[in-house]
N, C-alpha and C positions, 0 to 999 in steps of 0.2 A: 577522390572522395567517393565513399561507397554509400549508396542510399538504399533502404528497403522501401519498395513502393508496394504496399500491402493494404490496399484501401479500394473503396468504391469511390465515386465521384463525390466531393464535399461541395455540396450545392451552393455555389457562390453566384451572386449577380454579377454578370458580365459587365454591365453597364457602370456599376457603382463602386468597383473594387479595383483599386491598383495595389497589387501585392507587393511587398517589400521584401527584399532579400536580407540575409543577416548583415550584410554590409551596408544596408539602408539604400541601395539602389533600386529603383522601381522595376518591377517585372511587368510585362503586359498584362493587362486586365484579361481575365479569360474565365469562362464558365467551366472550363475543364481544370481549374486548380484542384490539387487533391493533397491530403494529408499525408506526409511521409515521415520516415525515421532516418536521421543522419547520424551515423555512428561516430562517437567521439574516440580518438586514438589516445587510449589510456596507457601512460608509461607503467611498464612492470605488470606483474601478474595480477588479475583480478577474478580469482576463482571463487565460486559460490558467494556472490554479492548478495546481501540481504537488505541493504539500505543505504541511502546517502543524503546529506542536507548541505546545502550552501550555508556559508557563514555570513553573517552581517558585515556591512562594508568596512568595518575596521581592518579587514583584509584586502579591501579594494573590491568586495562584492563578487569576486570570480573565485574564490577558495571554497572548496568544500571538503567534507569528511565523508569516507566511504567505509561501510563496516562489512566484514566477511563472516561467514557462519562459524568459523573457527575461532573468532575472538579478535581477529586483526582489524585495526582501525587505521586507515591510510588517508593522508592530508594530500590535497592535490590543489593546483591552481589551474583554471580553465584559461587556455590561451587559444581562442579561436576554435578549431576544431580538434585541438589536442589537449590532454590533461597531463600537466607536469606533476611528477610525484615530489613532494616536498619532504616527506618524512612519515612517520607512523609509529605505532605501539600496539601492544597486545593487552587484553584483558582476560583473566581466567574465567571460562565459562565451560559448562557441561555441553558437549557438541556431539550430539548424535540424533539421528531421524530427524524430528521437526525442531529439535533444540539447537541451541546455539546462541550467538549474538544476533538478535533478530530485529531490533528497532533502534532508532535514534531520533532525539528531539533536542533542539537548541534553546536554551533559555531566552525568554523575552528580554532580558537584560543583559545578554551575552556581551554587549560592548562594554560593560562594567564590571561583570563577574566572571567572564569566560566560561561559564557552566555549559556543559553538554551532558545528556542524560541518556543512558542506554538500557534497553530491556533485553534481558538474557536469561538462560536457564542455569540454575546453581546445581540441579541433579535432576535426576528423572521426575522427582516428586515436587521440586519447588522452583520458582521463578523469582527474579529481583529486578527492580529498576535501580540503576546505580548512577550517581553523578560524578564527573570528574571536572577538575579545572584544566582547561586546555591551555598549555603553554608550549607553543611551536619551538620556543627557544632551547627547551629541554624535554625532547619526547621521552627520554629515558624515565624521566621523574614522573610523568604523568599518572601511570598506574597507582603510584602511592598516594595520589590526591582523591582516590576512589572512596565514595562514601555510599552506604546502602540507604535509600529513600523508603523503599517498601519491599516486602516480600510476600509472597503468596502461593498457595499450593495445598496438596493433602498427601499425607502418608499413604494413602490408599491407591494412589497412582502407581502404575507398573511400568508404563511405556513413556519414552520421551516424546510425548505428543500433545498437541493443542495447548501449548504453553502461553504464549502472549502475541497480542498483535500491534497495531500501530499505537504509539504514544504521541502527545503533543500538549499544546498549552491554549488554555483561554487567555483573552487579553490581560486579565487581572494576575496572570502568573500562576494559575491553578493547573496542576498537571493531570491531564486524563489519560487513562489506560485501558485498552480492550484487552480483557483476559479470556483465555479458553478455559474449557472445563476439565483438562487433563485427562480426557478419556474416562472421567468419572461422572456420568451424566446426573446421577443422584445428588451430587454436590450442588446443583444449579438452582432449583426452584426454592430452596430454603433461604437463598440470598445471604447466608451467614459467613460463607468461606472465600469470598471474593472470586469465585471461580464462574466463568461464563458469564461475564458482567462487564459493564462500563463503570470504571472506579475514577473517583476525583479527589485529590489530595492536595493540600497546600505544602510543598516540600520545605524543609528547613533549609534555609540558604547560609547558614553558619558555615565557612568553609572547613571547619574542624570537626563538623558533626553531620549526621544524617537525620533520618526520621522525617515525620510528616504531622500534620494536623488534618483531620476530616474537613473537605471544603465547604464553604458555605453553600446552601442551597441544596445539599444532599438530603434525600428524603427521610432516612432512618436514624434515630437516636440510639445513643449507647443504651444497652439494656432492652432494646426492643425485640431482640432475637434476630435481627438482621443487621448486617455490617454498616456501620456509620460512613464507610467511604464508597459504598456501592451506590451508583446513581441510577442504574437501569440493569436488567439482568434477563435471563431466559435465552442466552446464547449457546451455541455449540463451539465454534471457533471463529470468533470475529476477528479476521486477519488483517485486512487493510481497510483503513477508514480514515474520516477526516472530521473536523468541526468545521461547518460551512459559515457563509457570511450571515446567516440568519441565526447563527448560534446554535444550530442543531447538529447532532453527531450522526453521520452517515457511515454505513459499514456494510461490507460484504461478510456474510456469516456463512462459513463453509458448512455445506450439509452432509449427511451421513450417506444415505442411498437413494435418495428421491429428489430433492430439491436443493438448489442454492437460494440463498435469500439476500435482498438488498434491503436492510432496515434503517429506519430513521428515528433517532431518539429525539423527540421533541420537548418531553417534560420528565421531571424527576419521578421515579418509581415505577416506569413502565417495565412490562414482563413481556417478552417476545416469544415465549412458549416452550423453549426446548428443556426437557426432552419430551414433552407432552405433545407437541406439534413440529412438525418439519414442513416448511413452505406454508401455502396459505392454510389458515385455521379452518378446520371443518368440525362440525358438531358443536359441542360446548365451547364457545369462545369467550365467555365472560371473563373479563380481568386480563385478557391477552391483547397484544397489539399486533396487527397483521403486518407483514412485510409489504413495503410499497411496491416491490416487484420480486417475482421468484422465476427460476428456470429449471428444467428438468435435466436429468443425466441420460440423454439419449441422442442418437443421431438426427432425429427428426426435430429436436428441439428448435424453436423458431428462430431464436437469435443466431444460431449457428447456420441455419438455412439461409438467413440474409447475408451471411459473409461468404463471398466467393472462394475464401482460403480457409474456412473452418477446419479445423484439425480433425482428423480421422480417429476420434477417441470418443469414448462414452464417459469419460472421467471429466469431472468440473471441479473447479476452485474459484468461487467468486471473489472480486476484489473491488474497492472503491479507491481511486487514484487521487484525483485533484480537482479543485473547483477553480475555475480560471475567473478569478474576481479581482478587479481593481489592480491589474498588473503595471509595472513601471512603464511599459511599453506594449501595446496591444499587437502582438505578432500574428493575430489570427483575424484581424479586421472585423470584429464582432461576431464572427460566427460561432465563438466558443464562450462569448461573454456570459458569465454567470451559470455556465453549464457545468456539470461534474462528469468527468469521465470514470467510467466503469467498465468491467469486462470480466472475462473469463481466463484465468491462467493456463488452463488445459486447451480449451477449444480455441483461444486466441482472438475471439472477437473483441471489438472495443466500441462503446456506444457512449453517446453524449445525451445526458438528461437535464432537465430543469423543471422544478416544481414551484408552484406559487406558496404564499404565506399560509395557505390552508392544507399544504401537502399534497396538491394535486398535480398530477403531472401535465406540463404543456409542452414538453419536448423529450423525446426518446429515440433517438436516430443512430443508425449504424455509421460509423466514421472511419474505422481503421481495423488492421489486424496485426497483432503481435502476441506471440506465444511466450510464456514464462516470465512475464513481467512481475517484478517483485516489489518495486517501489515507485513513486512518482512525486515530482516537486516541481515548483515554478522557480526558475532561476532570475537573478538580479537583471538579466537582459530581457525579461519577458516571455522567454521561450519556456515550454513545457519539457522536462527531461524525464525519461525513464530509465531503468535498469532492468537486465534479464538474467535471469538463472541460465547455466550452461544448457543447451538444448539437447546434450548427449545423454541427460539424465532420463529421458524418454526409454532408455534401454535398461534401466534400473528400477522398473516398476513405478515411475512418477509418471502420470499421463500416459500410460502405455498406447500404442496405435493398435489399432484393429487391423486384421489382415486385409489385404487388397481384396476387393469383390464382395466384401461383407454387405455393401449397399451399392446398388447401381444408380448412380448419380455423377455429378460433375467432379467430385472431390478426387484428386489423384492420390496415388499411394505415397505415404510419407516414410522416408527412410528413419530408421531408428538412431543412427549415430550422426549422421549428416543430414540436416534439414535443409531441403532446397525450395525456394520459393522465387519464381520469376527470374530464374538464371543466376542466383549467387548462393554460396553455402556459408553456413556458420558451423563451427564446431569448437569443442574445447571450452575455453573459460566463459566468464559472465562479460556483459558489454553495458555500456552506457549510451544512450541515444538522445539526440535533440529531435523534437518533434517540430516540423516544418511545414509550410505550405509551399508547394512547387507546381509549376505549370507541368501539365501532363506531357 
């Protein structure tokens, strides 16, 4: 078994915690328990993973779908530390640069309707959310069940960039979608084009039809000049985000040249400022909602400095991963309860935050390091899982490393093709990891 031990001490009370292994056997209580990543042995090729979700217990609770950027959807069953491939299918997508098959969400009524939703690029200009009916008895027939729920974009877009972020569901079945601005920043502040926004729609659930209705609670009416499906706006590229247990939407908004933002949507109609502001708003901030956190694009950035393994790069891509709330089994013994994991795709640091009902931070701690994380979820076993992009992409302009000696500190030189941390190497394809507590 290979483990990635990429963390600082995960401050646990030695006298009060008896850590459980995955098999349920107690490990000795220890103040040196640390958060680690245990790689899942995935059957077959898993190149350019962009997301994955577990399916509800109709499949025993251990089955999941993984999506690849080229449009491939793979069906697996988790068997201990191995993921057995059960089958798969492909969807037609525009696959270039940031574009491809990018996000996945499972319908809240999946056990009855078998619906799964995918966000993907249609062209350099346009993006869609498509629903399929998942029938593992006939993988070949699944693509024919596809129905487009909503599409958005602009003919002004030139590049396959900033298309769509996370998608998910409110408890009442409302579909929420974080959309990028397609590198057309002028399209954002008008809130009319569904770009740089949080959208909320009620999808048509007729198996023979697509489409949607604007969700209840959206702030803008038809004819107002703003889109009736827009709930909040003023984002650049809200990539990975969640709906938390308070009913708030928390997202990492990828910045341009100066700051990454962590934004919290607490009310309809909020405007987060892009392209008029990046990072903390300065000057005239009337009508804008400030990020709850932001961090800069430089080696001296504080969160990177707290991470002993912070990647040697000035590139930054912020994300929000998962809230650890009401799991079926608490695998982290209260240390992550109601905390949200967030971090930076390029720098690799991972932190856990918690805020109260007023949006005030009462926890924000460094907990781990893992670069190139693309998606997070909580499994039916109570463990957190994450997937990573191939680390070799640092050689192709994504999160490029600075030359050794650029900064005189404790950060070792990083290889471009093979990434070495604490004595093991990874190269090639994507990976899926289980997040576990282990004794040091």
